[in-house]
Each structure stands twice: as structure tokens, then as C-alpha cells.
C-alpha positions as CSV (number, residue, x, y, z in Angstrom):
1,M,-19.5,33.3,-18.0
2,T,-16.7,30.8,-18.9
3,E,-16.8,29.2,-21.9
4,K,-17.6,25.4,-22.5
5,T,-16.0,23.0,-24.9
6,G,-18.6,20.2,-26.0
7,L,-17.3,18.3,-22.6
8,G,-19.2,20.8,-20.4
9,L,-15.8,21.8,-19.4
10,P,-13.8,25.4,-19.1
11,K,-11.9,25.9,-22.2
12,G,-7.9,25.8,-20.4
13,I,-8.9,22.4,-18.6
14,L,-6.4,19.3,-19.4
15,A,-6.9,16.7,-17.4
16,C,-10.1,15.0,-15.5
17,L,-10.0,13.3,-12.7
18,F,-12.2,11.0,-11.4
19,D,-13.8,9.5,-8.1
20,L,-13.9,5.7,-8.5
21,D,-17.0,4.9,-5.8
22,G,-20.1,6.1,-6.8
23,V,-19.0,8.3,-9.7
24,I,-17.7,5.3,-12.0
25,T,-18.6,2.5,-10.3
26,K,-21.8,1.8,-8.0
27,T,-19.4,0.4,-5.2
28,A,-21.3,3.0,-3.1
29,V,-24.0,0.6,-2.7
30,V,-21.1,-2.3,-1.6
31,H,-19.1,0.0,0.0
32,A,-22.4,1.1,2.8
33,A,-23.5,-2.0,3.2
34,A,-19.7,-3.2,3.8
35,W,-19.8,-0.5,6.7
36,K,-23.1,-1.0,8.1
37,R,-22.6,-4.7,8.5
38,T,-19.7,-4.3,10.2
39,F,-20.7,-0.9,12.9
40,D,-24.1,-2.8,13.4
41,A,-21.8,-6.1,14.5
42,F,-19.6,-3.8,16.7
43,L,-22.7,-1.9,17.8
44,R,-24.2,-5.0,18.9
45,Q,-21.7,-6.4,20.7
46,R,-21.0,-3.2,22.5
47,D,-24.2,-1.6,23.7
48,G,-25.9,-4.5,23.6
49,T,-29.6,-5.3,21.5
50,D,-31.6,-2.0,21.9
51,F,-28.2,0.0,19.5
52,R,-28.7,2.9,16.9
53,Q,-28.2,0.6,13.9
54,F,-25.9,2.8,11.5
55,D,-27.9,4.5,8.6
56,D,-26.7,3.5,5.3
57,I,-27.4,6.5,4.0
58,T,-27.0,9.8,6.0
59,D,-23.9,8.2,8.4
60,Y,-22.5,7.0,5.4
61,D,-22.9,9.9,3.6
62,E,-21.8,12.2,6.4
63,Y,-18.8,9.8,8.3
64,V,-17.4,7.6,5.6
65,D,-17.8,8.2,2.1
66,G,-14.8,9.2,0.3
67,R,-12.0,8.6,3.6
68,P,-9.8,6.4,3.6
69,R,-11.1,3.6,5.7
70,A,-8.9,4.7,8.8
71,D,-10.6,7.5,8.9
72,G,-14.2,6.8,8.3
73,V,-14.0,4.1,11.6
74,R,-12.8,7.1,13.7
75,T,-14.8,9.9,12.2
76,F,-18.3,7.6,12.5
77,L,-17.6,6.6,16.2
78,A,-16.4,10.3,17.6
79,S,-20.2,10.8,16.1
80,R,-21.3,7.8,18.5
81,G,-18.8,9.1,21.3
82,V,-17.0,5.9,20.9
83,E,-12.9,6.2,20.8
84,L,-11.1,2.6,20.5
85,P,-7.2,2.1,19.7
86,E,-5.6,2.4,16.8
87,G,-4.1,-1.1,16.6
88,E,-1.9,-1.9,13.9
89,P,-2.5,-2.2,9.6
90,D,-2.5,-6.2,9.9
91,D,-4.7,-6.2,12.3
92,P,-6.9,-9.0,12.1
93,P,-10.7,-8.5,11.7
94,D,-11.6,-9.1,14.9
95,A,-9.9,-6.7,16.9
96,P,-11.4,-3.7,19.0
97,T,-9.5,-1.4,17.3
98,V,-9.4,1.5,14.3
99,H,-7.5,-1.2,12.5
100,G,-9.4,-4.6,13.1
101,L,-12.7,-2.8,12.3
102,G,-11.7,-1.6,9.0
103,N,-10.5,-4.5,8.2
104,R,-13.0,-6.8,8.6
105,K,-15.4,-4.3,6.5
106,N,-12.7,-4.9,4.3
107,E,-12.9,-8.2,3.8
108,L,-17.0,-7.9,3.1
109,V,-16.1,-5.4,0.4
110,L,-14.3,-8.2,-1.5
111,E,-16.9,-10.8,-0.8
112,L,-19.3,-8.4,-1.8
113,I,-16.9,-7.5,-5.0
114,R,-16.1,-11.1,-6.0
115,A,-19.2,-11.8,-6.4
116,G,-19.8,-10.1,-9.1
117,G,-21.5,-6.9,-7.1
118,V,-20.6,-4.1,-9.3
119,E,-21.4,-2.0,-11.9
120,V,-20.2,0.7,-14.1
121,Y,-22.3,4.0,-14.5
122,E,-22.9,3.8,-18.0
123,G,-23.1,7.8,-18.8
124,T,-19.8,8.2,-16.9
125,M,-18.0,5.5,-19.4
126,R,-20.0,8.0,-22.5
127,Y,-18.4,10.9,-20.5
128,V,-14.7,8.7,-20.3
129,A,-14.8,7.7,-23.6
130,A,-15.1,11.2,-25.0
131,V,-12.9,13.0,-23.2
132,R,-10.1,10.7,-23.9
133,A,-11.3,11.3,-27.7
134,H,-11.2,14.9,-26.8
135,G,-7.1,14.5,-26.0
136,L,-7.9,14.9,-21.9
137,R,-5.9,13.4,-19.9
138,T,-7.5,11.0,-17.1
139,A,-7.2,9.9,-13.7
140,V,-8.6,8.2,-10.8
141,V,-8.8,9.0,-7.4
142,S,-9.5,6.9,-4.4
143,S,-9.1,6.3,-1.0
144,S,-9.8,2.7,-1.5
145,A,-7.3,0.1,-1.8
146,N,-9.3,-2.4,-3.8
147,C,-9.1,0.3,-6.9
148,R,-7.4,-1.3,-9.1
149,E,-9.5,-5.0,-8.3
150,V,-12.4,-2.4,-9.1
151,L,-11.6,-1.0,-12.5
152,R,-10.2,-4.6,-13.6
153,S,-13.8,-6.6,-12.7
154,V,-15.7,-4.2,-14.8
155,G,-12.9,-3.7,-17.6
156,A,-11.9,-0.2,-17.4
157,E,-8.5,-0.3,-16.0
158,H,-7.0,1.0,-19.5
159,L,-9.1,4.5,-19.4
160,F,-7.1,5.9,-16.6
161,D,-3.8,7.0,-17.6
162,V,-3.1,7.5,-13.6
163,R,-3.9,5.7,-10.4
164,V,-4.1,7.5,-6.8
165,D,-5.8,4.9,-4.9
166,G,-5.1,3.8,-0.7
167,I,-2.3,1.9,-2.1
168,V,-0.4,4.8,-3.6
169,A,-1.2,7.3,-1.3
170,A,-0.1,5.0,2.0
171,D,3.1,4.1,0.0
172,R,3.6,8.9,-0.5
173,G,2.1,9.3,2.9
174,L,-0.7,11.4,1.7
175,P,-3.6,12.2,4.0
176,G,-6.9,11.3,1.9
177,K,-9.9,13.1,1.3
178,P,-11.1,15.6,2.2
179,R,-7.3,16.8,1.8
180,P,-6.8,17.6,-1.7
181,D,-3.5,16.0,-1.6
182,T,-4.6,13.0,-4.0
183,F,-6.5,15.1,-6.5
184,L,-2.9,16.8,-6.6
185,A,-0.4,13.8,-6.7
186,A,-2.6,12.8,-10.0
187,A,-2.6,16.0,-11.8
188,R,1.3,16.1,-10.9
189,D,1.4,12.5,-12.5
190,L,-0.6,13.7,-15.3
191,G,1.2,16.5,-16.4
192,V,-0.9,19.7,-15.1
193,E,-0.6,23.0,-13.0
194,R,-4.3,22.1,-10.8
195,Q,-6.1,25.0,-13.0
196,E,-5.9,22.5,-15.7
197,A,-7.9,19.4,-13.6
198,A,-11.0,18.8,-13.0
199,V,-12.5,16.8,-10.4
200,F,-15.7,14.6,-10.7
201,E,-17.1,13.5,-7.2
202,D,-20.2,12.2,-5.4
203,A,-18.7,12.5,-1.8
204,L,-18.8,15.5,0.5
205,A,-15.1,15.4,1.5
206,G,-14.9,14.7,-2.3
207,M,-16.1,18.3,-3.2
208,D,-14.2,19.8,0.1
209,A,-10.6,18.6,-1.3
210,G,-11.7,20.1,-5.3
211,R,-12.1,23.4,-3.3
212,A,-9.2,23.3,-0.9
213,G,-7.2,22.1,-3.6
214,H,-7.8,25.3,-5.9
215,F,-8.6,23.7,-9.4
216,G,-9.8,24.5,-12.4
217,Y,-13.5,23.3,-12.2
218,V,-14.7,20.8,-9.3
219,V,-18.1,18.8,-10.8
220,G,-20.4,16.7,-7.9
221,V,-22.2,13.8,-9.0
222,D,-25.3,13.7,-7.4
223,R,-26.4,10.6,-6.8
224,V,-28.9,10.6,-3.6
225,G,-29.8,14.3,-3.9
226,Q,-28.1,16.1,-2.2
227,A,-27.2,18.7,-5.0
228,D,-27.3,21.6,-2.0
229,A,-24.6,20.0,-0.4
230,L,-22.2,19.4,-2.9
231,Y,-22.5,22.7,-4.2
232,A,-22.5,23.8,-0.1
233,H,-18.8,21.7,0.1
234,G,-17.5,23.3,-3.3
235,A,-19.2,22.5,-6.1
236,D,-18.9,24.6,-9.7
237,R,-21.8,22.5,-11.1
238,V,-23.7,19.0,-10.1
239,V,-24.9,16.4,-12.1
240,R,-26.9,13.8,-11.8
241,D,-25.1,11.6,-14.8
242,L,-22.1,12.8,-16.1
243,A,-23.7,12.0,-19.3
244,E,-25.6,15.4,-18.9
245,L,-22.6,17.3,-19.8
246,L,-22.6,15.6,-23.2
247,E,-25.7,17.4,-23.7
248,R,-25.7,20.6,-23.1
249,P,-23.2,23.7,-21.8
């Protein structure tokens, strides 16, 4: 069995790469609500009052959680047999395009964030503090273009040495999760090899990214009762809260 440090990690891990939504902050609820309002309005207009609603648990987990915004639109609509033109990244939020729908969802998310709708997971804050106290480097890796705004809203921006989010990914041309490129970029920015980095994710797409990137350790955070699925998608260990890693090996 791999030797553990007091952080519940294998020896040799020098950096921790944390997802944002569902791991650091409780913004998964905010995102799910915004996606539901966006997709339900679109489907109601397209299919009438008998439309099949977006399920903010199963559809969210399967098709949009952890993915870049436009990928989430494409993936969910494909599950309903719907194909839209791509449009342009600056399409207005009422445009019937992939980017238009994505921009509508982003407007709703920002409204919720600015209304004070974001909270942190206290167990994660304890764990990040312990990681940094042990001298490990930290990064936040998120598909969200609002990552910095969210971290600032909860006073947590200073806890992460590196940020690779939707804006950074677009600037560098990095594909999003389930591809490992954003996590790999964060490891490089921290100056560590992939085998020296641990990934912390709650989304199945994030687990796939951790496995594909061959990182030193992949921790699944089970917020919704999907431990088996997290293991199936590549987790080395699954916890309900990161504070559990401080309590036992």
C-alpha cells in the first residue's frame, strides 16, 4: 500500500490541483439552476408546453458538469437530438446558437453570484490550509470563465498559486475536461511533473481528465452520492468532504 502523508496523499506529491465548482465552492448548485432555466426556456420554446425538462441532477451530472460552457450546450442538446449552429463567442444571449445559449446561462450565473449565492465548503478550506502549511503548491483548475470572480467573492483567491480557468484555457487554446490539458497546464505552471500532482474533482468529466493525465493521485469528492461512478471514471480515492483526508489515512 502506498505510504501516506498526514494529508491523506502518497509521498512524492508536491502540488494539489483543485476543481472549483463542487470542490472549493458550492457553485455547482448555482450552475445547475442557471443551466435549468436556460435549457427549459429553450426547450419550451422549441417543443411547446409538453417539453421534457432539464433535470438539474442527472442531466447536469451527465452532460454539463465540469465541461466548458459551449461543450455543455452541445453535449446536452445532442442527448435530446438537437443540433444548433455554433454562432460566435460574442453572440447575444437570445441568439438560437450554441454560444448564444451559453451566454444566456452565463448571464444567469453572474446574477446569482452577485446576489451572494456562493458559499465555500469549509472542509475544503481546512484542507487547502493544511496543504499549504505542509509546503505543497496549489492551483485551481476550472472550466468557468468566472473563476476569479467567484474566488474573490468568497475571499479565497490568495490560497491558490496558479489559476487555469476558462479564460486562460481560451487564451492558450487548451481543450477542456474530460481532456487533461488544463490540469497538465496547471502542473507545469506550478513547476511539477504530472506524477507529483494530485487532482481533486467532483465531476465525472474531471475524473476522466485525471485518469487521462496520469497524475500521481486522483481524489473524487462525492457530493451527490455517485462514489461508484467516480471510482469507475478513475478516482484513486473518494471522500464526501476533503476534511476526511485529514482525519485518517
